[in-house]
N, C-alpha and C positions, 0 to 999 in steps of 0.2 A: 140430486142436491150435491153429492160429492163431485160428479162430473162437472157441474156448473162451477163449483169452487176451483177445480183444477184448471178449467178453461180461463177463468178470470185471473188466476195467479200464475198460470203458465209453468207449473212444475208438477212433478209426479208426487203421488201420495204414498208414503211408506207407513204401513200399519203393522205394529207388532202385537201379536195376540198371545196372551198368557193366561193359563188357568192355574188357580191354586186352591188347594183343599184347606178347609178350616172347620172348626167347630164354633157354635154360637159362643159369644163372649161379651163381657161388659165393656163399656167405654174405657174404663181404666185398664183392662187387659189389652184392648186394642192399642191404646197409647204406648203401653209397655212393648208390645210386639213391633210397633212402628219404630220406636227408638232402637230396638234390638236389631232390626234389619237395616237401619240407617237410611230409611226413605223419608220423604217429607209428606207422604200420605200412606194410608193403610185401609184396604177394603176388608170389611168384616160383616158378619151376621150378628145383629144385636140380640143378645140373649133374651131379654124381657119381651120385646115386640116381634122378634124373628124378622125384622126388616133388614134388607141390605143397607149398609151404611159405610161412609168413608170419613175417617178422621184425618185431618191435615194440619200441617204447620203453617200458621199465618205469619205475615210480616210482623215483627215486633215480638216474636218468640212466644205467642200464645197459640191456642189451638182452635180449630173449628170442626164441626161435624155436619155432614149432610146425610139425611135419611131418605130412603126411597120408599114412597107409598105406592104399592103396586095395585092398579085398578084393572078391572076386566073391561 
């Protein structure tokens, strides 16, 4: 898939990989952490469900959240 995209667009792909440690937290804590680091998104483990989630800044200054349901 990636090779096909590269061939169609004729450019190289640069991927930056980053690992960060964290403890499970609430959505409110994740919003605070996102604002603290100054990013427009923040990856976290939701405390109640233990699901990987991302909170992000939407256009218009409100927030969205994406939860990942892991299936086998």
